[in-house]
C-alpha positions in Angstrom: 12.1 -32.7 -24.9 15.2 -31.5 -23.4 16.8 -34.3 -21.3 14.1 -37.0 -22.3 15.1 -40.5 -23.1 12.2 -43.0 -24.0 9.5 -40.5 -23.1 6.9 -42.5 -24.9 5.2 -39.5 -26.5 3.0 -40.3 -29.3 1.3 -37.7 -31.7 -1.1 -39.6 -34.0 -4.4 -39.2 -35.7 -4.1 -35.3 -35.9 -4.9 -32.9 -38.6 -2.5 -30.0 -39.0 -4.0 -27.2 -40.7 -2.2 -24.5 -42.8 -0.4 -22.0 -40.4 2.0 -19.3 -40.9 5.2 -18.7 -38.6 4.9 -15.7 -36.4 7.7 -13.6 -34.7 9.8 -15.8 -32.5 8.1 -19.1 -33.7 10.1 -22.1 -34.7 9.3 -22.9 -38.4 7.5 -26.1 -37.9 3.8 -26.6 -37.2 5.0 -29.4 -35.1 8.6 -28.5 -33.7 10.5 -31.2 -31.8 13.8 -30.1 -30.2 16.3 -30.9 -27.7 17.6 -27.4 -26.6 21.3 -27.7 -26.3 23.3 -30.7 -27.0 21.7 -33.8 -28.3 21.5 -36.8 -26.2 22.9 -40.3 -27.2 19.7 -42.3 -27.0 16.1 -41.7 -28.6 13.9 -39.2 -26.9 11.0 -41.5 -27.4 8.7 -39.2 -29.7 6.7 -40.9 -32.4 4.6 -38.8 -35.0 2.2 -41.4 -36.8 -0.9 -41.2 -39.0 -1.3 -37.6 -39.0 -2.5 -35.4 -42.0 -0.3 -32.1 -42.6 -2.1 -29.9 -45.4 -0.9 -26.8 -47.0 -1.0 -23.9 -47.8 0.7 -21.8 -44.9 4.4 -20.4 -44.2 5.6 -23.1 -42.2 7.2 -26.6 -42.3 5.0 -29.6 -41.6 7.4 -30.9 -39.0 10.8 -29.3 -37.9 13.0 -31.9 -36.0 16.1 -31.1 -33.9 16.2 -34.1 -31.6 17.6 -37.5 -31.3 15.9 -40.6 -32.6 12.5 -39.1 -33.6 10.2 -41.5 -35.7 7.9 -40.0 -38.3 5.8 -42.8 -39.7 2.6 -43.2 -41.8 1.7 -39.6 -42.1 0.3 -37.7 -45.1 1.9 -34.4 -46.4 -0.2 -32.7 -49.0 0.3 -29.2 -50.6 3.0 -27.8 -48.5 4.7 -25.4 -50.8 7.1 -22.5 -50.5 5.4 -19.8 -52.7 6.6 -16.4 -51.7 7.0 -17.4 -47.9 10.1 -16.1 -46.1 10.1 -19.1 -43.7 11.1 -22.5 -44.8 8.0 -24.4 -46.1 9.1 -28.0 -46.2 7.2 -31.0 -45.4 9.8 -32.2 -43.1 12.9 -30.3 -42.0 15.7 -31.8 -40.2 17.8 -29.2 -38.4 20.3 -30.2 -35.5 18.9 -33.8 -35.3 20.4 -37.2 -35.5 19.1 -40.9 -36.0 15.6 -39.9 -37.3 13.5 -42.5 -38.9 11.3 -41.3 -41.5 9.1 -44.1 -42.8 5.8 -45.2 -44.6 4.9 -41.5 -45.3 3.1 -40.0 -48.4 4.4 -36.8 -49.6 2.6 -35.0 -52.5 2.4 -31.5 -54.1 5.3 -30.1 -52.2 8.2 -27.6 -52.8 10.6 -29.6 -50.7 9.6 -33.0 -49.3 12.5 -33.7 -47.0 15.0 -30.9 -46.3 18.4 -31.6 -44.4 20.9 -29.5 -45.9 22.8 -29.1 -42.7 23.4 -32.9 -42.5 22.7 -35.5 -39.9 23.9 -38.6 -38.3 22.5 -42.1 -38.8 19.2 -41.1 -40.3 16.9 -43.6 -41.9 14.5 -42.7 -44.7 12.7 -45.9 -45.8 9.4 -47.0 -47.4 8.1 -43.4 -48.3 6.3 -42.3 -51.4 7.6 -39.1 -52.5 5.4 -38.0 -55.5 5.7 -34.7 -57.3 3.6 -35.9 -60.2 4.3 -37.1 -63.6 6.3 -34.9 -65.9 7.8 -32.9 -63.0 11.3 -32.4 -62.1 13.0 -30.6 -59.4 15.4 -30.6 -56.3 12.8 -31.7 -53.7 14.7 -34.1 -51.3 18.0 -32.6 -50.2 20.3 -34.4 -47.8 23.5 -32.8 -47.1 26.5 -34.1 -45.1 24.8 -37.2 -43.7 27.1 -39.5 -41.7 27.3 -42.7 -39.6 25.5 -44.9 -42.1 22.5 -43.0 -43.1 20.2 -44.9 -45.4 17.7 -43.8 -48.3 16.0 -47.1 -49.2 12.7 -48.7 -50.4 11.3 -45.2 -51.4 9.2 -44.6 -54.5 10.1 -41.3 -55.9 8.3 -39.5 -58.9 9.2 -36.1 -60.4 11.7 -34.9 -58.0 15.5 -35.4 -57.7 17.1 -36.7 -54.6 20.3 -34.6 -53.6 22.5 -36.6 -51.3 25.7 -34.8 -50.5 26.5 -37.3 -47.7 29.8 -38.5 -46.4 28.2 -41.9 -45.5 25.0 -42.7 -47.2 23.5 -45.6 -48.8 20.7 -45.1 -51.6 19.4 -48.5 -52.2 16.3 -50.3 -53.6 14.3 -47.2 -54.6 12.0 -46.7 -57.5 13.0 -43.6 -59.4 10.4 -42.5 -61.9 11.6 -39.9 -64.2 14.1 -38.5 -61.5 17.8 -39.0 -60.5 20.1 -39.0 -57.6 22.6 -36.1 -57.3 25.8 -36.7 -55.3 28.0 -34.0 -56.0 29.0 -33.4 -52.6 30.6 -36.9 -52.0 34.3 -36.4 -51.6 37.2 -38.9 -51.9 37.1 -41.3 -49.0 33.4 -40.8 -48.5 31.1 -43.9 -48.7 28.3 -43.0 -51.1 26.6 -46.1 -52.1 24.1 -46.2 -55.0 22.9 -49.6 -55.8 19.9 -51.8 -56.9 17.7 -49.0 -57.8 15.1 -49.0 -60.5 15.0 -46.2 -63.0 12.7 -45.3 -65.8 15.6 -44.0 -67.7 19.4 -43.4 -67.3 20.2 -45.8 -64.4 22.7 -45.1 -61.9 25.0 -47.0 -59.6 25.7 -50.6 -59.4 23.2 -53.5 -60.1 20.7 -50.9 -61.7 17.5 -51.8 -63.1 15.7 -50.0 -66.0 12.0 -50.5 -66.8 8.5 -49.0 -66.5 6.9 -50.4 -63.4 3.3 -51.1 -63.2 1.3 -50.4 -60.0 -1.4 -51.8 -57.9 -3.5 -48.5 -58.3 -2.9 -48.3 -62.2 -0.8 -46.0 -64.0 -1.2 -42.9 -62.0 -1.2 -44.0 -58.3 -2.4 -41.2 -55.9 -2.5 -43.1 -52.4 0.0 -45.1 -50.5 -1.5 -48.5 -51.2 -1.7 -47.7 -54.9 2.1 -47.6 -55.2 2.6 -51.2 -54.5 4.1 -53.0 -57.5 1.6 -55.0 -59.5 2.3 -58.8 -60.1 4.8 -59.3 -63.1 6.1 -55.5 -62.9 9.6 -54.7 -63.3 11.0 -54.5 -59.7 9.0 -57.1 -58.2 11.0 -59.2 -55.8 14.1 -57.6 -57.3 15.2 -55.6 -54.2 18.6 -56.4 -52.4 16.6 -58.1 -49.7 14.3 -60.1 -52.0 11.3 -57.8 -51.6 10.1 -55.2 -54.1 12.0 -52.3 -55.1 10.1 -49.3 -53.9 7.7 -49.4 -51.0 
């Protein structure tokens, strides 16, 4: 999409089967890039309501463009294993102002990989579920700037690494997991507030409790992760809605 602005390209309703990177290929089954310098306005590419399934030695999506929207997709079983290439559900590499919203991530090695940083990224209303009793570093956000946001996500069994110079982590549901922000330096704006933790709360205005869900004690689809009436976190987000999705 080199040079594109507002191209109105929509990739929707597809099934991306297991695939492995060959010589000279980009790492994503779907690769969205602007060769050369990024523009200053959204390219107009939306990836919505697709299914990305593992295994295979490739990312689900690799993004290196301005303003790509990834919404309402399911990423299932995309795991690194012994692969030499990255095998991330979504890898951000040379991008800015991406929106990742309303997606369902399960059975992954890395759900969202962005160790090289980003600008103005928006990661909201996703379910990132590694399963009960799990723990790992599977959301990696490095060097985020220009007011990036990680909000209203429901996260189970995977830590969120946020080393950004300007990132807000707000209104998230954290089940058996924590934020790791060791990369924030003096003068950085790394805000953690109004999140719900099942234990060891972090940041300001933190909540602690065991939430209950519309889908019962072990939700396994996006709608199941809605908080049940009377659950901790109900109507408790900073904007008056539910913490989590």
